[in-house]
N, C-alpha and C positions, 0 to 999 in steps of 0.2 A: 291316645288323642282325646278321649273323653276327660281323663283326669286333667290334662293341660287345659282344656276349655273351662273346666270347673275352677281351676286356680285363676285363670284370667278373669272369669266372672266374679269370683271372690274379691279380686283386687278392684274391679269396677264398682262393686257394691261398697267397698271400703272408701273409695274416693267419693261416691254419691252420699255416703252417710257422715262424711267428715265434718260438715257443719253441725250436725246433731252431737257428735262426739266432742267438738270444741264447747258447745253449750254445756254439756254434762260435766267436762273438766272444769269450766268456769264455776258452775254451781257447786262443785265439790270443793271449792276454795283454792284451786291451783292457779298461780299466776299464768296469764296468757300474753306472750310477747310476739308482736308482729315484726317481720323483717322483709326487706325488699331485695337482699343481695346475699350471695353466697359468701361474701367475706365476713358477714355477721358471725361471731363466734358462738355456734350452737352450744358447745360444751359449757360455757359460762351460764347460759339460760337454764339448761338442764340441772346443773350444780346448784342453781338457785332455787330449785323445786318447780320451775316453770316448764311450759311447753312452747315450742316455737311454731308459728304459723306463717306461711308465706303469704304476702299481700300483693305480690306482682300480679296484676289483672291483664287478661288478654281478650277482652270483649269490647265491642265498639258501642255497646248500649249506654254506658254512662258518659261517653265522651262529650256529648253536647252539653251536659251539665258542667263538666269540667272546664270547658271553654268559656264559661262565664267568668272564670278567674284566670285561666291559663290561655297563653297564645295558641292560635289554631296550628301554627307550624312547629308544633312541639311533638316529640317522640309519643306515639300512641300508647306505649306501655305507661309512660308517666301519667298522661291524661286519663286513661282507663283506671289505673290505680286511685288516683285522686278523686275521680268522678265516683267511684263506688264508696269512697270514704265520705265524700261531701253529701251523697244521697242516702248514706246509711243503708246500702243495699248489699253490702258484703258481710256475711255472718262472721267471718274471721276478724275483720276490722271491728266490727260491733262488740265483740267480746275482749278485744284487746285491752290490757291495762296500761301498756306502754308500747311505743313503736321504736325500733332501733333502725336509725338511717345511717348512711355513709356517703362520703363525697366522691363517689365513683364518677358522676357526671354532673355537669353544671345544671341541667334541667332538673334532676332529682334533688340536687343540693338546695335549690331555691323553692322547690315544691314542698320540702320538709318544713320550711318557714311557715308556709300556709297550713300544713297539716298539723302542725303544733297547736293551732287553734281548735282542732277537732279531737285531738288525743295527745297526751304527753309524748313528745318525740325527742329522743336523745340521738345526736348525730355524731358518728365516729369520724375523725379526720384522717382519711386514708392517704398516706404517702403516695405520690404519683410515679415513683420509680423504685426499683429494688437495687439500683447500682450505687446509690449514695450510701456512704458509710453509717449515716445516722438514721436511715430509713427504718430499719428493724427496731432501733431503740425508740424512735417516736411512735411506731405502731404498738409497741409493747406498753408504752405509756397510755394509749387509747384503750387497749385491752384491759389495763388495770383500772382506768377511769370507769369503763363499763362495769367492771366487777363491783366497784363502789357504788355506782348508781343502782345496780340490781340489789345489792345488799341493803341499801337504805330504803329503797321503795317497798321491798318485800320482807323486810326484817329478817333477812337470811344471812347465814354465815357461809361463805364460799370457801371451803378449806381445800388444801392440796389434795386430800384424800377423796373429797367429792369430785374435784376436777379430773383426778386420775381415773375414777370410775366412769365419769362422763366421756372422757377420751376413749376409753376401751369400748364403750357402747357405740359411740359414734364411728369409730374405726371398724367395728364389726358390721354396722349398717352399711357403711360405704364399701366394705369388702364384699358383702353380699350383692350389692348393686353392681359393682365392677365385675364380679364373677358372672353375673347374668349378662351385662354388656359385652363381656369377653367371649360369649358364644359366637360373636361375629368373627372370631379367629378361626372357626371351623372352615373347611374348604367349601362347604355349601351353606347358604344362609339358613338359619334356623327359625328366626322370628322376623316380623315385618317391622318397619319403622314406627308404625302406629302402636304396635305392641310394646316396643321399647318405650315409647312415650307414656303408655299406660302404666308400666312398672315404675318409671320415674315418678309419675304423678302419685302412684300409690305410696311410695317411699316418702314423698314430700308431704302428703296429707294423711299420714297415719300417725297415731300417737301412742299405739301399743308397740313399741319398737322391738321387743324380743319376738313378738308374733310376726311382725314384718320381716325380721331377718329369717325366721324359720319358713315362712311362706315363699320368700324369694328364692332361698336356697332349695327348697322342695321343688319349686318350678324348674329351676336350672337343673337339678338332678334328673328330673323326668324328662326334660327336653333332651339332655345328653344321652340318656338310655334309649330314647326313641330314635335318635340319630344313629347310635351305634347298631341299632336294630334295622336300619335301613329306611327309617321314615323320613321323607323329605317334604316338609310342610310348605316350603317356599321354592317355586320353580324359577324365579328371576335370576339372571346370571350377571347382570351389570350392578356392581356394588358401588354405592355412593356414600360418602362421608359428609354429614352436614356440620357446618361451622357457623359462627356469627352470633347474632343476638339470641336472648332466650326464646324458647319455643313454648307454646301453650296451645289450648283448645282451638283458638281461631286460626292458628298457623298450621293446623293439620292439613289445611288446603295445599300447603307446599308438599308435604309428605304424599298426599293423594295424587298430586300432579306428577311427582317422581314415579310413584309405584303404580301408575295407571297400567292395566294389563299390557297395552300395546307397546310399552316401553321396555318391558322385560327388565325392569330395574328395581332395586331394593335398597333402602336406607339401612346401612350396617351400624351407624353410630352417630352420636350427636356431640361434637366437640364444642359445647357452649355451656352457658350458665345453668346449673342445676343437674348437669349430666356428667360427661367425662371431665370437664374442666375442674370440678370440685372433688370428684371421687377419686381421681388419679392420685391426688396427694394425700398422704396420711399424716396424722398428727403424731409426732414421735413420742414413744413412751420411756425413753431412756434419758430424758432431760427433765428439768423442772417444768411443770404443766403450763405455767403462764408463758414461759419462753417457747415451749413446743406449740402452743396455740397461736401465738404471735407469728411464729416462723411459717407455720402451715398456711394461715390465711393471707399473709402478705405475698406468699409464693404463687397464688392463683393468677394466671396471666391475663387479667382483664385488659381490654382494649384502652383503658385509660392510662395504663403504664407506658412510660416512654423513657427509653425504648422498650419494646415488648417482644424481644426475640424468642422468649420462652413460648409464646402461643404458636409460633411457626414450627418450633421443635415438637410441640405436643401434637400438632396436626400431622407432621411427618411421621411421628411415632405411631399414630393410629392408622394412618394410611398403610403403613408397612404391616402392622399387626393384624388389621382387618382386611388386608389385600384389596383396598379400595381402588376402584378404576377411575374415580374422579371426585371432586370436591364441590359442593354447593354452598355458597356463602349467603346466608339468609340476613339481610339487613333491614331493620325497621326504618322507616322514613324519619328523618331528622336525627338519627343516631350517628352523629358525626364522627365519633371516635372509630366505630366500626366501619363506617363508610370510607374514611380516609385510610384506615389500615388495610382495606381490601386490595389496595394497590401493591402493598408490600407482600401480602400473602399470594396474590396472583403472580407476582414477579418471582418469588421464591419457588413456588410450584412449577412455573413455566421452565425454570432452569433445570428441572428434573423431568420435564416432559409429562407432568401430571395434569390432565385436563381439569379446568376450573370454570365455574360460572357463578356470578354474583347476581342476586335478585333483590331489589328494594321493594318493600311491601308494607301494608298496615293490617289492620284487624278486619277490614271490610271484605266482602266476598266479591267485590267488583272486578278484581283482576284474575279471577280463576281461569278464564279462557286464555289469558296472556301467559299465565304460569304453565298452563298445559302445553301451549305452543313452544314455549321456551325450553322447558325440560324435555319435551318430546324431541326437539332438535338436539339437545345436548345428549340425550341417551342414544340417539341414532349416531352421533359422532363417536360414541364409546364403542 
C-alpha cells in the first residue's frame, strides 16, 4: 500500500511541476505546440521535434475576462481556455510557439479566429462524418497540411522513419494508460475515479514519455499484485461509467458526488475525451504512417460526428468490460452536440435495461448540492 501511495504522489508531483517542465523544454530550444482536442495528431508534433501541451482549461477563474469577447451563453471550456490565453495566465499557452485547432464544434471554431491574434493558430478541418467515402481522404489532406505547417515553422523534416518511431511511442503510452484503466475489469474495484483522473492528467502533462510509461506500468503491476494478495482498496460496490464532455479539475465535483461514502458507488471508467475515447484506438503500424495517423484520429467517436453510432458501441463495450451498473453522462452547459446526443445514448441503453443519468453542469461549485442529491438518488436506484 505504501508503494502505491508513493507512485500516486509521484504522479501528483509530476502534474504540479508540469509548468516548470514546459518552461525548461522551451528554454532548451524545443518547439512547444498547444492543442485543444484529442483528434490533433500527437505523432506529427513529436516527429517534428516538439512537445504537445493540452490547453483545454477547466477553471471558472478567467471566464469573466473571456466574456469581454465571447458570449456568456457559450461552453465554459471554450470561455475558460480563451480566458487563460487572453489574460496570459496559463503557462502552457504562454510558452506555445503555435496552437493547433480543429473544427470539432462551432464555438471552438470561431474562438480560434480570436485566438490567432494572441498566438499563431492553425485549424484542421475535421470531416463531420466517417460514412462519406471521401472523409478519410479529406482528413488525410489535413494531416499532410499540418505536417507541412510544422516543417516550415520549425525547420524540421518529418520523415516516415520519425513518424513510425512516434507512432510506436504513442501506442506504448496509450497501451500503458489502457492497461491501467482496464484494472476496472477486475471483479472488485481497485482504484477510485479520482485516481483514474490523476493518472490521466499525469499522462497528459508529462513530457518524459518513457518514464511515464514505466511509472504507469509499475503502478498497474503493484495494484494487480496487491489485488491478488487480497488487498481491497475500494469498498464501493455500485460501478458507474462516466461518458460525455471532457473532465478536468473543476469537474472532480461530479466524481465526488458519485463516490460519496453513503452512495457505495465508484467510477470505474471515463468514456470521454482524453481517456478511453482516445486510448481505445491504436495507430496501425502495418500501413504507411500518414495513412495510419489519419485513420486513427478520424475514428475517434466525437459527438460532432453525424451519425455517431461508434460512441454508443464504445460505451456498450466498456459497460460490459468493466461490469458497470449504470452510466452517468456529464454535459457542459451549451455543449449542444453532447446534449442532443444524450437522447440517443439514453435510448440505446434503455433498450438494454442499463440505468442512465445525464447532468448538465459548468465549472462553478454552485451545483455541488444538487449533484449530490441527483447522484445519491441514482446510486440508490442501482
